N, C-alpha and C positions, 0 to 999 in steps of 0.2 A: 507746632511743627512748621518748618520753613515751607512757604507756599511753593517755591520753585521745586523743592524736593518732592512735594506731594504730586504736583503736576507731572514731574519727570517720571515718577513711579507709575502713575496712571497711564501716561502716554506709552511708556515701555510695554505695559501689559496689553494695551489696546493694539499696539503695533504687532506684538507677538501673536495675538489672536488672529489679526488680519493676515499675517504671514502664514499661519497654519491653514487658514481658509484658502489662501492662494496656492498652497502646496497641494491642495486637493485636486487642482486642475492641471498640475504639471504631469506630463506624460513620461512614461519610462522610456529608456533608450531602446531603439529597435533591436530585436533579438533574431539571430539567424533561425530559419525554420528548421526544426529537428527532423532527422531522417527516420521515417517509420521503419520498424524492424519487428518481424514476427518470429518469436522464439518458441520452438516446440520442446517440451520436456516431459518427463515421466514422474507421476506422483509417487509411486512406491520406491523409486530409486533414490534413496535418502541423500546420498552425497551430492548428486547433481541437483536434487530438489532443495537442499539447504543452500546451495549457491544461488539457486533461483530465488529463495526467500530474501537474500541480500539484494539481488537485483530488483526485486519487486518492492521492497519496503524502504529502500534508500534512494538517494538522488544520483547514484553512481552513473547509471546509463544516461540520465538527463544531463549531467554535467559534461558528458562527452558528445552532446549533440544528437542523442538518439531518443526516439519516441517508441517505447517498447510495448508490444502486445505479447503477453506470456500465455501460451496455449498449452494446457495440460492434457496428458494422455495416460491411460492406465498401463499400457505397455507398448512395445515397439511396432507391432503390426499396424494399428490405426495411425500411428505417427508417420510411418513410411508412406501409407496411402495419402495422407494429407500433404506431405512434402512432395510426393510425386505429382500431385494435382496442382502444385504451385501455390499452396496455401501457407507455406513457411519460408522464412529466409535463413534461419539458423536452426540447427538440429543437434540437440543434446541426447546422447544415447550410449549404450554399450556399442562395441565395435561392430557386431553382426548386423543390427538394423541399418547402420550406415552403409555397410557392404551390400546389403540387400537392396537398399535404395539405389545405389550406383549401378548395381547389376541389372536392375529393371530398366535402366536407361535414364535414370535421373541425372541431370547435369549438376553435380555437386562436387565440392572439394573438401576433403578432410584436412583441417588446418592445425589441429593441435589435440592434446590430451586434456580432458576435463577432470577425470578422476580414475582411481583404481577401485576395483570392486572384488568381492569374493563370491564365487559360485559354488554351491554345494549340493550333493545328493543328500536328501534327508528322508528318514523313515520314522514311523512311530517308535517311541522308546521301547515298547514291549514287542516290537516286530522280531520275528526270527531271522530276518534278512540281516546278514553280517557284511556282505560285500556286494559290489555291483553284479558279480557273476551269479548271485542268488536271485536276481531279478527275472530269470527265465520263467516265462509264463505269467509274469506279473504286469500290473498297470502302472505306468510312470507318467506323471503329469508335468508339463512345462508349457510356457507361452511360446507357440511356434513363431519363428522369425526372430527370436531373441537370442542373446548369448547363451542363456540357459538351455534353449533348444539345441544349439550346436554342441554344447558341452555334454548334454544328456546323450546324444548320439555317439560322440567321440568316446566317451567313457564306456558305453556299451560295447562298441567295437573293440576297444582295448581289452575288455574282459572276455572277448571271444563270442559275443552275442551279435545276432543279426537284428538290428533295430526294427526291421520291417516284418520279421517272422517270429523271433523268440520273445519279443517284448511288445506289449500293446502301449504305444506312445500316444497319449491323449493331449490334445491342444486345450489348455485351460488358461484363462486370464489369471495373472498373478494374484489379483484380489480374490478371485474365486478359490484359488488354492489356499490362500490364507483363511478364508471362511471355513473351508472343509477341515483344515487342521485344527482350528479353534473349536469347531463343533464336534469333531470326531474324538478328540482326546488322545490317550496314549496307546490305544490298541488298534484302532481302525479309523481311516480317513474318508469314509463315505464313498467307497468305490475306487479309491486309488491306493496303491501299496507304497508308492514312493513319489517324490517330487524333486524337481531341480529348481532352486530359487536362489536369490541373491541377497546381499546385505541391505538393510539390517534385519530382514526377515529371518535369515539363518541364525544370527546371534539372539534375536528375540525368542525364537522357539527353543533354542538350546538353553538359554537362561531360565525360561519358564518351565523347562522340563517337558515340552510338548513334542520335541523331535530329537533325533540323534543323527549326526552326520556320518555318511559313509566315506565321502571324498570331499575335498575342497580345493579350489584353485583360484589364484588371483587373475582377474581379467581386466580388460582395458575399456575405459569409457572415452568417447571422442566428442569433439565439437566440429561440425561441418557447416559450410556456407553454400548456398546455391550459387552457381556460376553467374546467374543473372544479377544477383545482388552485388557480387564482387565487381562485375563489369560496370554497373550503374553507380555504385558507391564504394570505390576501393578504399578511400580514406575512412569512411564510416566503418568498414570491416575491421580496419586496424584499430580504430577507437573502441570498437566493441571488445576486441581482445584485450586492450588495455583495461577496460572496465571489468572484464572477467577476471583478470589477474588481481585487480584491486578488490573485487568481491571475495576472492579467495583469501586475500590478506586480511580483510575485515573478518571473515569467518574464522581464520586461524587465531586472531587476537580476541574474538568474542564468541568462542564456541558454545558456551552455555546459553547465551542469549539467542543465537541463531538456532540452536537445537530446540529451544522452547518455541521459537517462532514456527518451526516445522511441525512440532507436536501439536501446537494449537491450530495449525492450518489444515491438518488432515484428520481423517477418521480412522487412522490405522493403529492408534493406540501404541505407538512405539514408545518405549521407555528410554530415558537418557542413557541408561546402562547399555541398552542394545545399540543405540546410535554411537556411543563411544567405542564399543567393541567393534562395530562395523567400520569405524573410521580408522582403526589402527593399521589398515593395509595401505593407506596413502600417506607418504612422507610430508605432503603439504600441510597436514594438520599440525605438524611441529614447527612450522615456519614462525620466525620471530618478527618478520616484517614483510612488506610486499615484495622486497627485492629477493627474498628467499623462495618465492613461489616459482615452481617449475612446471610448465604445461607443454614442454617441447616433446615432439614425437622423435624418438631415437630410431636408428636403423633396426634395432632389435624389435621395437614395437611395430615398425612397418612390416617386418617379417611376420609378426603375429597377425596383422591385418591380411597379409597374403595367405596365411594358413586358413583364415576364415573364408577367403574367397575360394581357396582350393576345396574346402569342405563343401561349399555350395556347389561347385562344379562336380564334386564326387557324388552329390545327391541328385545329379542329373539336371541341374539348372545352370544357367549361364553365370559365369563368374567374371568380375571385372579385372582389368589390369590395374592393380591398386596403386602402383607407383605413379601412374599417370593421373590418379585422382587424389594425390596428396600435394598440398601446397604449404611448404613451411616458411615461405618468405613473409607472409602476413604476420605470423607470430614473431619472427625475428625483428620486424620493424616495431611491433608492439613492445618487445623487450627493450629495444633501444630507447623508446620513449619512457618506459618505466625507469630505466637507469638514469636518465638525464632530467626528467621533468619533476616539478614539485606540485603536489596535488593538495587541494583544500581538504579540510576535514569532512568526512562523510556525514551527511545529514539524514536523519531518519524521517521519512515522509509518512509511513504507515506503521506506527508502533503497534505492538500487540495489545489486545484488550486487557492483558494482565498488567501492562505498564501504564504509568501515568503520563499521558502526552503533555508535552510542554509547548505552549503556544509560541510560534515563531514571531519574532519582533523585528526582523530585519527591515522590511519595507511593507508598504501596503496602505490600507485605509489609515489616514494620518492619525485620527483620533484614537484608533485602536492601539497605537504605539504609546499612548499616554497612560501610565499607571493610574489606577483609581485614586490613590492617595495624593498623587501630584495634581490631578484634576480637582480634588476636593480642596487642597491647600491653595491652589491658584484661585478658585472661585471665592473662598473665604477672604483671601488677601485683596482681590480686586474689589469685592464688596466693601471691605473696610476702607480701602483707599478712596472709593467713590463717596462713601459717607463722609470721610474726613474732608475731601474736596468740597462737598456741599456745605459742610459745617463752616469751613473757612469762608466760602462765598457768602453764606448767610450772615456771619458776624460782620463781614465787610459791608454788606448792604444794610445792616441793622441801623446804622447812624443815618443813612440817607433816607430810609423809610420809617423814621421814628414816629412820624405823625400819620402814617398810612395804616389802614386796617390790615391785619394778618390773615383774616379769614379767606380772602381769595387765594392766598398761597396754599393754605390747607386744602382748599377745594382742588387745586391743580395737582397737589401731591397725591390726594386720594384717587383722582382720576388716573394718574400715571401708574400708581400701585395696582389699581384694578385692572388696567390693561396688561400690566406685567403678569399678574396672576392668571389672566385669561390665556395669554400666550403660553405660559408654562403649563397650564392645564391641557391645552391642545397638544403641546409637544409630548407631555407625559402620556396622554391618552393614545397618541399615535404610536409611541414606543411600546406601550403595554399591549395594544392590539396586534402589533407585529410579533411580540413575544408569545401571545396566545396562539397566533397562526403557526409559529414554528413548532410549538408543542403539538398541535393537532396534526401537522404534517409529519412529525416524527412518528406518532402512533399509527397514522395511515401507512407510512413507509414500512414500519415493522410488520403490520398485518399483511401488506402486499407481498413482501419478501417471504414471509412465512408460508403464504398460500402458494407462491411459485415453487418454494423448496419442497413442499408436500406434493405438488403436482408433478414435480420432476420424477417422482416414483413411477409415474405412468410411462416414462420413456424407456426404451430398451437399452441394454448395455451395448457398447461402452459409453453411449451418450449420457446415460443416467449418472454414472460416477463422475464423468467429466463436467457435466453441467452443475452438479451439486458442489463440486470443488470450486467451480467458477463463482457460484453464488456465495460460498463462504468467503472467497476473496473479496467479493463485492461488498459483503457486510463489513469486512475489515475496512474497506475504503470508505463506507458510509459512516463508520464510527470515527475514523480519522479526519474526514474532510471538514467536520464542524470546527476543528481547531485550526483550520487554514482559512476560514472565512475572512479574517482581517489581514491576510497576507496574499496578495494577488499572485506572487511568484510561486509560492507553495501550492496555492489553490489550483493554478494552471497545471502543475505537475500531477497532483492527485486527481484532478478532473480527467486528465489524459489516461490515467490508470483506469478510472471507472468507465470511461467511454470505450477503452479497449476491451474491457471485460464485457460490456454490453454487446459489442460487435461479435465477440467470440461466442457468447451465449446465443445470439440471434442467428449466427451461421449454422449452429446445430439445429435450430428450429426450422430454418429453410431447408436443410438437407433432409430432415425427417418428413416435412410436408411434401417435398418433391418425391420421396419414396412411395407415397400413397398408402402406406400401411397405418392402420388405426388413426385415421385423420381426426376423429373426434377427440381422442386423448391429446393428440399433438396440438389441436386447436385450443383446448382448455389451457394447456401450458403456455402457448403463445399469448393468449389473452392475459394470463397472470403476469407474464414477463412485460407486456406492454404497460400494464399498470405500474409495475416497478420502475420502468424507465421514466414514465411521466412524473411520478412522485420524486424521483431524483432531481429532475429539472426544477420542480416546484420548491424543493427544500434549498437548493443552491441559490435560487433567485431570492427567496425569503431571507436567507442567512447572509448572503454576500452582497446583494444588489439593492434590495428594497430596504434601504436604511434612511434615517433622517439625514438630509444633506448637511455637509459641513457648513455651508453658508447660513443655513437656518440656525445652527448652533451659535455661530458668530453673531448673527443679528439678535438672537435671544440674549446672549451675554451682554451685547452692547445696550439693548433696551433695558436690561436689568440694571446696568451701571447708571443709566440715565435716571431710573427710578430711585436708586440708592443716593445719587447726587441730590435729587429732589428731597428725599427724607433728611439727609444731612443739612440741606439748606433750611428746611423748616426748623430743625433743631437749633441751628445757628441764629435764626431770626428770633426764636423764643427764649434763648438762654445763652449765657456766656460760658456755661460749664458743659463739658462733654460727659455723656453717660456711657462709659465704656462697656458696662455689662449689657445694656440694651443694644448698643451697636454690634457687639460680638454675637449676641443671641440672634439678632436679625440676620447677620452675615452667615452664621452657621446654618440657620434654618433654610435660607436661600440655597446655600451650597449643597445641603443634604437632598433637597428636592431635585435640584439639577443633577446631582450625582446619581440619584435613583433612576431618573429618566435616561441619563447617559449610559448607565449600566444595562438597563433593559434593552437598549438599542444594540448592544454588542452581542453578537450571536454566539461566538465560540468561547468566551471567557468572561471573567468577572465574578462578582459575588452573587448575582442573580442570573443563572444560566439554565438553559433547558437541560434537564437531566437525561443523559444518554443511556441510562441503565436499561431501558426496554430493548435498545438495540444490542447492548452487550449481552443481556440475557438471551436474546435470540441467537446470537453467535454461539454462545456456550451450549444452547440446546441443539444447535445444528452440528456441534462437534461431538455429541454423545452417540 
């Protein structure tokens, strides 16, 4: 082999390794600070909740410069309280909770429609009740403050009933109504004769033969912004609406996937059939692209909002001037951007545990971007080239040292190989110890989350349902974050999701402790939550930051090349013939050992990775 070619190959490999090392220290371009935005949504309202799944699991909001905190509620009443207290920036709900919020003095603007829904009076299948007029003297359940509450009273009035005298209207959380229907069967619902609920609960109970509808009506769901957020971040408000339209477009094009996300993320046991039936009332589900999505508030829909305000005034409460609380200009600007802008493909940040997450390879820890087979091939090639270079140097020196003893050369080669083996052993041991630490941290994390989830049962409603939902979201983030360890950009986004969930859970703990009720139980839950947060930090540090530095890998490869040159030199001094089998065996063995250490050091991918099944099993058990 020509000497210049050998040296050229060897130098090219060495320069490539040094460039990779240098890339480790190159900083990313500065990124504008994202705008924090707190989004309130309702778990049982499937259409808006499925849109939230897209916002939560993809990078749509992040790509528009927003840092989201998604705050779940079981129905509109607690959500209105949180929004009125200034704890939300965006409000997803049926129209009546938004009207109630504004009527209480909340400075908010309704900016668009987010969904259509169906509200229905339901009764047990074997009930003798055949119409709303038959409810005289009966008990009707609905979540007060919701659209269902309004429609329950309006339907009773239309049937000639006085809702305060002829019917006992009871305030029940939508989840409590579902539990009573599920446990009561087809004859009796544990103290209630009828209920007013929304989709997909209506379709689910009808499909399962658990309920019969007396009436049904299409209702409006809206999105509202706080005046303070619009004043401080007007452009961010527009970008949020652009992201919302894109989320609808993603939902319309991937309905089965998003439906499964929602089913996996809740404990409501909705079937795909019920969700499909409930979705039939909204034309956006048939959209072919993002340009077909329509969230505009029409004059007719504003009249519907005014009717809701009039109903509130008729109930003896203050009612807002709705037209003053509607701002259609933000959505108009968002639609203009949708029509003119070109958007990148949506990335999935938090895939479902049912899906096989694919590691992102766009940027990040440089060595994580190198496929294992490429690393193996490179190390075999560089070892062979180093041996070949040493062999050539040995043959060239053979004539000059013909009368000199060879034993000192063998001693030097043995010392170099011994030092190389020692350094490889240290590197391998370091990678293996980190691997064991990540396994231990995973098991500790699973145990801590499971403890916190069980202790959440000690909390009162509605905090219990909300916190348990947040914990399930948190486990999804914990499962997905391991696949982002090698990609700082994705890791930052998933970290922000996890930290937002932590803040939301802790806010409930603070509120409960301030209430002074059952402080011991609340303290037990707070202690468990603290343990969860601490283990999150530990796992991220072990997976993403406590790694063998790239410079160490480069020095190790360079030292190994020197050792291989020394081996080749000894071969060249002692013989004029190359032993290709021995050279190849030595190179492959060296590459395999290096590959194993390299793979152990990679936290989120590779042939040797920490099995995330305990966390997946935990999530599945939490969803039962």
